[in-house]
C-alpha positions in Angstrom: 7.1 4.3 0.1 8.2 3.7 3.7 10.3 0.9 5.0 12.2 2.2 8.1 15.8 0.9 8.9 15.5 -1.6 11.9 17.4 -0.7 15.0 19.4 -3.8 15.1 21.3 -3.0 11.6 25.1 -2.7 11.6 26.8 0.1 13.4 28.0 1.7 10.2 24.4 2.5 9.4 24.1 4.5 12.4 24.7 7.9 10.7 22.0 7.1 8.2 19.6 6.0 10.9 19.7 9.6 12.4 17.7 10.8 9.5 16.0 7.7 8.4 14.6 6.0 11.6 12.1 8.7 12.1 11.0 9.4 8.6 12.4 7.4 5.9 12.1 3.8 5.0 14.7 1.5 3.8 13.6 0.4 0.2 16.8 -1.2 -0.7 17.7 -4.2 1.4 20.5 -3.3 3.8 24.0 -4.3 2.9 24.0 -7.4 5.1 21.0 -8.6 3.0 19.4 -10.0 6.2 16.3 -9.7 8.3 16.5 -10.9 11.9 15.2 -14.5 12.0 11.8 -15.0 13.5 11.8 -17.5 16.4 9.1 -20.3 16.3 6.6 -19.8 19.1 7.7 -16.3 19.9 4.8 -14.2 21.2 3.4 -11.4 19.1 0.2 -9.3 19.8 -2.4 -9.2 17.2 -2.9 -5.8 15.4 -5.0 -3.4 17.4 -8.4 -2.5 16.1 -9.7 0.8 17.4 -12.9 2.1 16.0 -13.3 5.0 13.7 -14.2 8.0 15.5 -14.0 11.9 15.2 -11.3 13.6 17.1 -10.8 13.7 20.0 -11.1 10.4 21.5 -10.1 8.8 24.8 -6.9 7.0 24.5 -7.3 3.1 24.6 -5.3 0.2 25.9 -4.0 -2.2 23.2 -3.4 -5.8 23.5 -0.2 -7.2 24.9 1.7 -10.1 23.6 -0.1 -13.5 23.8 1.4 -16.9 23.7 2.4 -18.1 20.3 0.5 -16.7 17.3 -2.0 -14.3 18.7 -5.8 -14.9 18.8 -8.1 -12.4 17.1 -8.6 -9.1 18.9 -12.0 -7.4 18.5 -13.0 -3.9 18.4 -16.1 -2.3 19.8 -19.0 -3.0 17.3 -18.9 -0.4 14.5 -21.9 0.4 12.4 -23.4 -2.5 10.8 -22.3 -3.6 7.3 -24.4 -5.6 4.9 -22.8 -9.0 4.9 -21.4 -10.6 1.8 -22.9 -14.1 2.2 -19.7 -15.9 1.0 -17.3 -14.2 3.4 -15.7 -16.3 6.0 -16.4 -15.4 9.7 -13.3 -16.7 11.2 -9.4 -17.1 10.2 -8.4 -20.5 8.9 -5.3 -22.3 10.5 -2.4 -20.7 8.9 -0.2 -23.8 9.5 -2.3 -25.4 6.6 -1.0 -22.7 4.0 2.3 -21.4 2.8 3.8 -18.6 0.5 5.3 -20.5 -2.4 8.0 -19.0 -4.7 6.5 -18.3 -8.2 9.6 -16.6 -9.8 12.9 -15.1 -8.8 15.7 -13.2 -10.3 14.1 -9.8 -10.2 15.9 -6.7 -9.1 14.3 -4.8 -6.1 10.7 -5.6 -7.1 8.2 -3.1 -5.9 4.7 -3.9 -7.4 2.7 -6.5 -9.3 -0.3 -6.5 -11.5 -2.2 -9.3 -13.2 -2.2 -9.0 -17.0 -4.1 -12.0 -18.2 -4.2 -15.6 -17.5 -0.8 -16.7 -16.3 0.5 -13.3 -17.0 2.1 -11.0 -14.3 3.7 -7.7 -14.6 6.3 -6.9 -12.1 8.0 -3.7 -11.5 11.6 -3.4 -10.6 12.5 -0.2 -8.7 15.3 1.0 -11.2 13.0 1.3 -13.9 12.0 -1.8 -15.5 8.7 -3.6 -16.0 9.2 -7.4 -16.1 6.8 -10.1 -17.6 6.3 -13.5 -16.0 4.4 -16.0 -18.1 3.1 -19.1 -16.2 5.8 -18.7 -13.6 8.6 -18.0 -16.2 10.3 -14.7 -15.8 10.9 -13.5 -19.4 14.5 -12.4 -20.3 13.8 -9.3 -22.0 12.1 -6.4 -20.0 8.4 -5.6 -21.0 9.4 -2.0 -20.5 12.6 -0.4 -19.7 12.5 3.3 -18.8 15.7 3.4 -16.6 16.8 6.3 -18.7 14.0 8.5 -17.1 13.8 7.0 -13.7 15.6 8.4 -10.6 16.2 5.7 -8.0 19.1 7.0 -6.0 16.9 7.3 -2.8 15.7 4.4 -1.0 12.0 5.5 -1.6 12.5 6.6 -5.2 12.2 4.6 -8.4 9.6 2.8 -10.3 6.9 2.4 -7.7 3.4 1.7 -8.9 1.5 0.2 -11.9 -2.2 0.2 -12.6 -3.8 -1.5 -15.7 -6.5 0.4 -17.4 -9.9 -1.2 -17.0 -10.0 -2.2 -20.8 -6.4 -3.0 -20.9 -7.2 -6.2 -22.9 -8.7 -3.9 -25.6 -6.4 -0.8 -25.7 -3.1 -1.9 -23.9 -3.0 1.1 -21.6 -1.3 0.9 -18.3 -0.3 3.6 -15.8 3.0 4.0 -13.9 4.1 6.0 -10.9 7.7 6.8 -10.8 10.4 9.3 -9.6 12.0 11.2 -12.4 15.7 12.2 -12.6 14.8 15.7 -11.0 13.2 13.8 -7.9 9.6 14.7 -8.8 6.7 12.1 -8.9 5.4 11.4 -12.4 2.1 9.7 -13.2 2.4 8.4 -17.0 0.3 6.1 -19.4 2.1 3.6 -21.6 0.8 1.2 -24.3 1.5 -2.4 -24.9 2.7 -3.3 -28.4 0.4 -5.5 -30.5 2.3 -8.7 -29.9 1.6 -8.3 -26.2 5.3 -9.3 -25.1 6.5 -5.7 -24.4 5.3 -2.0 -24.3 6.7 0.9 -26.4 8.9 3.4 -24.1 8.1 6.2 -26.8 4.4 5.7 -25.9 4.6 7.6 -22.7 2.0 10.2 -22.1 2.5 12.2 -18.8 -0.6 12.9 -17.0 0.6 14.6 -13.9 4.1 15.7 -12.3 4.4 16.4 -8.6 7.4 18.1 -7.1 8.8 16.5 -4.1 10.7 18.6 -1.3 12.5 15.7 0.0 13.7 12.3 -1.4 11.4 10.1 0.9 7.6 9.7 1.3 7.1 9.6 -2.5 3.7 7.4 -2.0 3.6 5.4 -5.3 0.4 3.3 -5.4 -1.9 3.5 -8.1 -5.3 1.6 -8.8 -8.4 1.9 -10.7 -11.6 2.0 -8.7 -14.8 0.4 -9.4 -16.1 3.8 -10.8 -13.4 3.5 -13.5 -11.5 6.3 -11.9 -7.7 6.2 -11.3 -6.8 6.7 -7.6 -3.1 7.8 -6.8 -1.5 7.7 -3.4 1.0 10.6 -2.6 3.3 10.8 0.5 3.5 14.0 2.5 6.7 15.1 0.9 9.0 13.5 3.3 11.6 14.5 6.0 10.2 13.8 9.5 6.8 14.7 10.9 5.5 16.6 7.8 7.3 19.8 8.5 5.5 21.5 5.7 2.1 20.3 7.0 1.0 18.8 3.7 -1.0 16.1 5.1 -3.5 18.6 6.1 -2.9 21.3 3.5 -5.6 21.3 0.7 -3.4 23.5 -1.6 -1.0 20.7 -2.4 -1.3 17.2 -3.9 1.1 15.8 -1.2 -0.2 13.6 1.6 -3.3 12.7 -0.3 -5.3 10.1 -2.2 -6.0 11.6 -5.7 -8.9 10.7 -8.1 -8.9 11.5 -11.7 -10.8 10.6 -14.9 -8.3 9.2 -17.5 -11.1 8.8 -20.1 -12.8 12.1 -19.9 -10.1 14.8 -20.8 -6.6 15.5 -21.9 -4.5 14.4 -20.0 -7.3 13.8 -17.5 -10.6 15.2 -16.2 -11.8 16.1 -12.6 -14.8 13.8 -11.6 -17.7 16.1 -10.8 -18.2 14.3 -7.3 -14.7 15.0 -6.0 -15.0 16.8 -2.8 -13.1 19.9 -4.0 -14.1 19.8 -7.6 -14.9 23.4 -8.0 -11.3 24.2 -6.8 -12.5 26.7 -4.2 -11.3 24.9 -1.1 -8.8 22.5 -2.2 -7.0 21.0 -5.1 -9.6 19.4 -7.6 -7.8 16.0 -7.8 -8.1 15.3 -4.0 -10.3 12.4 -2.9 -9.0 12.1 0.7 -6.2 13.6 2.8 -4.4 13.4 6.2 -2.1 10.6 4.9 1.6 10.3 5.8 2.8 7.9 3.1 0.2 5.5 1.9 2.1 2.4 0.7 -0.5 0.3 -1.0 -4.1 0.8 -1.1 -6.7 -1.4 -2.9 -10.1 -2.0 -3.7 -12.2 -5.2 -2.8 -13.1 -6.5 -6.3 -16.2 -7.8 -5.0 -17.6 -5.1 -2.8 -15.7 -2.0 -4.0 -14.5 -1.0 -0.5 -11.3 0.8 -0.2 -8.4 -0.1 2.0 -5.4 2.2 2.6 -2.3 1.2 4.6 -0.5 4.3 5.8 2.9 4.2 7.1 3.7 5.5 10.5 6.3 7.8 12.0 7.9 6.1 14.6 5.2 4.5 16.8 2.0 3.1 14.9 1.4 1.5 11.6 -2.3 1.9 10.4 -5.0 0.2 8.2 -7.7 2.8 7.0 -11.1 1.7 5.4 -13.7 3.5 3.4 -17.0 1.9 2.3 -17.9 1.7 -1.3 -20.2 4.5 -2.3 -19.0 6.8 0.6 -18.3 10.4 -0.3 -14.8 11.7 -0.8 -13.0 14.4 1.6 -12.2 12.0 4.5 -9.4 13.1 6.8 -7.3 10.3 8.1 -5.6 12.7 10.6 -1.8 13.0 9.9 -0.1 14.7 11.2 -2.5 15.6 14.1 -2.6 12.0 14.8 -0.4 8.9 14.0 -2.6 6.0 13.8 -5.4 6.5 16.5 -3.0 8.5 18.8 -2.3 12.2 19.2 0.9 13.3 17.4 1.3 17.0 16.9 -1.0 19.9 17.7 -4.7 20.2 18.2 -7.0 20.1 15.3 -9.2 23.1 14.7 -12.8 22.8 16.3 -15.2 20.8 14.4 -12.6 19.0 12.2 -13.4 15.3 11.9 -10.5 12.9 11.7 -11.1 9.4 10.8 -9.2 6.7 12.9 -7.8 3.6 11.1 -9.6 0.3 11.6 -6.5 -1.5 12.6 -3.2 -0.6 13.7 0.0 -2.2 15.2 2.8 -0.7 17.4 6.6 -0.7 16.8 8.5 -2.8 17.4 5.9 -5.3 16.2 6.8 -3.9 12.8 8.1 -0.9 11.4 6.6 -0.2 8.0 3.1 -1.4 6.8 2.5 -2.8 3.4 -1.0 -2.8 2.4 -2.6 -5.9 0.6 -5.7 -7.0 -0.9 -8.9 -8.7 0.2 -8.8 -12.3 -1.0 -11.3 -13.0 -3.6 -9.7 -16.0 -5.4 -11.2 -19.5 -5.9 -8.4 -21.7 -4.8 -8.5 -20.9 -1.0 -12.2 -20.4 0.0 -11.0 -20.3 3.6 -9.5 -16.7 3.1 -12.5 -15.4 1.1 -13.2 -11.9 2.4 -10.2 -11.5 4.5 -8.0 -8.5 3.9 -4.3 -9.5 4.0 -1.5 -6.9 4.8 2.0 -7.1 6.2 5.1 -5.3 7.4 8.2 -4.7 5.1 10.9 -4.9 8.0 10.0 -8.5 9.2 7.8 -9.9 6.7 4.9 -10.7 9.0 1.4 -11.0 7.4 -1.8 -10.4 9.1 -5.5 -10.9 8.4 -8.2 -8.4 8.9 -11.9 -9.5 8.9 -15.0 -7.3 9.3 -17.9 -9.5 10.8 -21.4 -9.0 9.7 -22.2 -6.9 12.8 -19.6 -4.4 11.8 -16.8 -5.4 14.3 -13.2 -5.7 13.2 -10.8 -8.7 13.9 -7.2 -8.8 13.2 -4.8 -11.8 13.5 -1.2 -12.5 12.7 -1.2 -15.3 10.2 2.3 -15.8 8.8 6.0 -15.0 9.6 7.5 -14.9 5.9 10.9 -13.6 6.7 10.7 -11.5 3.6 11.3 -7.8 2.9 7.7 -7.6 2.0 7.8 -4.7 -0.5 4.3 -5.4 -2.0 1.3 -7.5 -2.5 -0.3 -8.2 -5.8 -3.5 -9.7 -7.3 -3.9 -11.7 -10.5 -6.8 -11.5 -12.8 -8.4 -14.5 -11.0 -8.0 -12.8 -7.4 -5.2 -15.0 -6.2 -2.7 -13.4 -4.1 1.1 -12.7 -4.4 3.6 -11.0 -2.4 7.0 -9.5 -3.5 10.3 -10.2 -1.6 12.6 -7.3 -2.2 15.5 -9.1 -0.5 15.6 -12.2 -2.7 13.9 -10.5 -5.7 11.2 -13.3 -5.6 7.5 -13.3 -6.2 5.5 -15.8 -3.9 1.8 -16.8 -3.8 -0.3 -17.9 -1.1 -1.0 -21.5 -1.5 -2.3 -24.8 0.4 0.5 -27.0 1.7 
């Protein structure tokens, strides 16, 4: 997870900033508990939307600030996409909508999953899963594994959750957490029959990944429309990927992994994984060249994959893969940060895929990926991908037009420490504020 310390924090954090500002996010809110207040009417540029091309590309000029909330910016036309007829083609007026608090009282919330009508599971970084029922936070934890979770580092702890596609029948859910030794653990747990809690003793560890540093632990989990479990891993930490893990195919770090949790014990390798034979890379790898993917998601209608990858110190990015596209995509880190050269020259013939949207620092400092809205309450957002920034709580919308062009626009100034977005079983969207320990939902005023 990547939430970098903002440059205006108190002087006593300066020593920490020497290490963190270039490489490590601030997962816990700073001691002063505050985010710089946004100013109404302040000009901010819309997120840039470069095209997806193979390296190298000519450097591009990105938009500068415009008056008030920025208007949409549009990239050069990409390859045509078969349109979903219900998708909107323009952004709604954000002044007609707001993020309303659903529940509060959580300790450093990191992720959310819909677990049935009116039921939300929310992760707390120290190692608890909390249950919200119809807006009420239940007093007893749904699951408490604080005894095995290490959360001393800002990017460590209980980080990600994914419910099995047959969760209603089998009660299986999967967690990504940092253990007491600092390694990433992917485990399966099972809900008890009463549905009010899970059994800590039901843990089945699927995968353990050693971490060379305490930052860039990744942490996102999601089941794809293919029924496979996808796992986002950071590059191992420090600054600039000193071990070259993003491009190294012999490690699981800096990758998007894909495993079959139903086909083996503890899992099987899908036959169509790009390195399934293990000859040229680790069998679990689906995509690589990632720095610290903090929240990826699948469009529940189209199956398209969206990956937000936290930048080093200049660019935050959103990556996209169409449903049905093969694995093996290289998103460029650390040859590139966003759509821009970062370090070294890639080998001849190596194709690097640029993001479909990015934004520069200081318009934000740590991207938080979200979801394509597919709910029923707000048809004005249908088909819009919402994403944000941890450091200032801004929320952007990203929309692909029927001709394949991308449009991005700043929509909301939430003032939150936006640690994660979430989606319930109906497709309604939520965000988590780590500063206040609250869950908010997007609603009409």
